[in-house]
C-alpha positions as a Markdown table, in Angstrom:
| # | Residue | x | y | z |
|---|---|---|---|---|
| 1 | Met | -27.6 | 3.0 | -28.6 |
| 2 | Thr | -27.9 | 0.8 | -25.7 |
| 3 | Ala | -29.3 | 1.9 | -22.4 |
| 4 | Val | -26.2 | 0.6 | -20.5 |
| 5 | Arg | -23.0 | 1.7 | -22.1 |
| 6 | Asp | -19.6 | 0.4 | -21.3 |
| 7 | Arg | -17.5 | 2.7 | -19.3 |
| 8 | Asp | -15.1 | 4.8 | -21.3 |
| 9 | Pro | -11.7 | 2.9 | -21.0 |
| 10 | Gly | -9.9 | 6.2 | -21.2 |
| 11 | Leu | -7.1 | 7.5 | -19.0 |
| 12 | Gln | -8.9 | 7.4 | -15.7 |
| 13 | Pro | -8.3 | 3.6 | -15.0 |
| 14 | Glu | -4.7 | 4.0 | -16.1 |
| 15 | Arg | -4.2 | 7.0 | -13.7 |
| 16 | Thr | -5.7 | 5.0 | -10.9 |
| 17 | Arg | -3.4 | 2.0 | -11.6 |
| 18 | Leu | -0.4 | 4.4 | -11.6 |
| 19 | Ala | -1.5 | 6.0 | -8.3 |
| 20 | Trp | -1.7 | 2.5 | -6.7 |
| 21 | Arg | 1.8 | 1.7 | -8.0 |
| 22 | Arg | 3.2 | 5.0 | -6.9 |
| 23 | Thr | 1.8 | 4.5 | -3.4 |
| 24 | Thr | 3.2 | 1.0 | -3.3 |
| 25 | Leu | 6.6 | 2.3 | -4.3 |
| 26 | Ser | 6.4 | 4.9 | -1.6 |
| 27 | Gly | 5.5 | 2.3 | 1.0 |
| 28 | Thr | 8.4 | 0.2 | -0.2 |
| 29 | Val | 10.8 | 3.1 | 0.3 |
| 30 | Val | 9.3 | 3.8 | 3.8 |
| 31 | Ala | 9.8 | 0.1 | 4.8 |
| 32 | Leu | 13.4 | 0.0 | 3.5 |
| 33 | Leu | 14.3 | 3.3 | 5.2 |
| 34 | Ala | 12.7 | 2.1 | 8.4 |
| 35 | Gly | 14.7 | -1.1 | 8.3 |
| 36 | Arg | 17.9 | 0.8 | 7.5 |
| 37 | Gln | 17.3 | 3.3 | 10.4 |
| 38 | Ala | 16.5 | 0.5 | 12.9 |
| 39 | Leu | 19.5 | -1.6 | 11.9 |
| 40 | His | 21.8 | 1.4 | 11.6 |
| 41 | Ser | 21.2 | 2.4 | 15.2 |
| 42 | Gly | 21.9 | -1.1 | 16.5 |
| 43 | Ala | 20.1 | -4.4 | 16.0 |
| 44 | Thr | 18.3 | -4.4 | 19.3 |
| 45 | Pro | 15.3 | -6.6 | 19.8 |
| 46 | Ala | 13.0 | -3.6 | 19.7 |
| 47 | Ala | 14.5 | -2.5 | 16.4 |
| 48 | Leu | 14.1 | -6.0 | 14.9 |
| 49 | Val | 10.4 | -6.1 | 16.1 |
| 50 | Ala | 9.9 | -2.7 | 14.4 |
| 51 | Val | 11.4 | -3.9 | 11.2 |
| 52 | Ala | 9.3 | -7.0 | 11.3 |
| 53 | Leu | 6.1 | -5.1 | 11.9 |
| 54 | Thr | 7.0 | -2.6 | 9.1 |
| 55 | Ala | 7.5 | -5.6 | 6.8 |
| 56 | Val | 4.1 | -7.0 | 7.7 |
| 57 | Ala | 2.4 | -3.7 | 7.1 |
| 58 | Trp | 4.2 | -3.4 | 3.8 |
| 59 | Leu | 3.2 | -6.9 | 2.7 |
| 60 | Gly | -0.4 | -6.1 | 3.6 |
| 61 | Phe | -0.5 | -3.0 | 1.6 |
| 62 | Leu | 1.3 | -4.7 | -1.3 |
| 63 | Ala | -1.4 | -7.4 | -1.4 |
| 64 | Val | -4.3 | -4.9 | -1.4 |
| 65 | Ala | -2.6 | -2.8 | -4.1 |
| 66 | His | -1.8 | -5.8 | -6.3 |
| 67 | Arg | -5.4 | -7.0 | -6.1 |
| 68 | Arg | -6.7 | -3.5 | -6.9 |
| 69 | Val | -4.4 | -3.0 | -9.9 |
| 70 | Gln | -5.4 | -6.4 | -11.3 |
| 71 | Arg | -9.1 | -5.6 | -10.9 |
| 72 | Leu | -8.8 | -2.2 | -12.6 |
| 73 | Gly | -8.0 | -4.0 | -15.9 |
| 74 | Val | -11.6 | -4.5 | -16.9 |
| 75 | Ala | -14.0 | -2.0 | -18.5 |
| 76 | Arg | -16.2 | -1.9 | -15.4 |
| 77 | Pro | -14.1 | -2.5 | -12.3 |
| 78 | Glu | -15.8 | -3.2 | -9.0 |
| 79 | Pro | -15.3 | -0.6 | -6.3 |
| 80 | Leu | -12.7 | -1.3 | -3.7 |
| 81 | Ala | -14.1 | -3.6 | -1.1 |
| 82 | Pro | -14.4 | -2.1 | 2.4 |
| 83 | Arg | -12.1 | -4.7 | 3.7 |
| 84 | Gly | -9.4 | -3.7 | 1.2 |
| 85 | Ala | -9.8 | -0.1 | 2.0 |
| 86 | Leu | -9.6 | -0.7 | 5.7 |
| 87 | Thr | -6.5 | -2.9 | 5.2 |
| 88 | Ala | -4.8 | -0.2 | 3.1 |
| 89 | Ala | -5.7 | 2.5 | 5.7 |
| 90 | Leu | -4.5 | 0.5 | 8.6 |
| 91 | Cys | -1.2 | -0.3 | 6.9 |
| 92 | Thr | -0.7 | 3.4 | 6.2 |
| 93 | Val | -1.4 | 4.3 | 9.8 |
| 94 | Ala | 0.9 | 1.5 | 10.9 |
| 95 | Phe | 3.7 | 3.0 | 8.8 |
| 96 | Ala | 3.2 | 6.4 | 10.6 |
| 97 | Val | 3.1 | 4.8 | 14.0 |
| 98 | Phe | 6.3 | 2.8 | 13.4 |
| 99 | Ala | 8.0 | 5.9 | 12.1 |
| 100 | Val | 7.1 | 7.9 | 15.3 |
| 101 | Ala | 8.1 | 4.9 | 17.5 |
| 102 | Met | 11.6 | 4.8 | 15.8 |
| 103 | Leu | 12.2 | 8.4 | 16.7 |
| 104 | Phe | 12.0 | 7.6 | 20.4 |
C-alpha cells in the first residue's frame, strides 16, 4: 500500500455535482420568475433594471457552478476557492435582495 492513496471516487463527488446542478437550476427558476413578475407588472425602468441585475447575478452563479462541476471530475478535486465561494454567496444574497425589492 502507498502512504498517499487516491480518494475514493464513490458517490460523494457525484452528489456534490448534482447539488451544484440543482442549485443552478433553482437559480434559473428564480431569475425567470423574477423576470416574469417584473415584466407582468409593467415594463417600467425600475423593473427592467431589476431584471438585468437578476440576470447578472444568475450569470455569475452559473459561471461559478460550471467551474466547480468541471473541477469535481478528478479523483482529488481542489477545494472551492474563496473567490468562488464569495461570488456564489453574493449572487444568492442578490437574488434575495432583488426578490424583496420586487415586492415593494
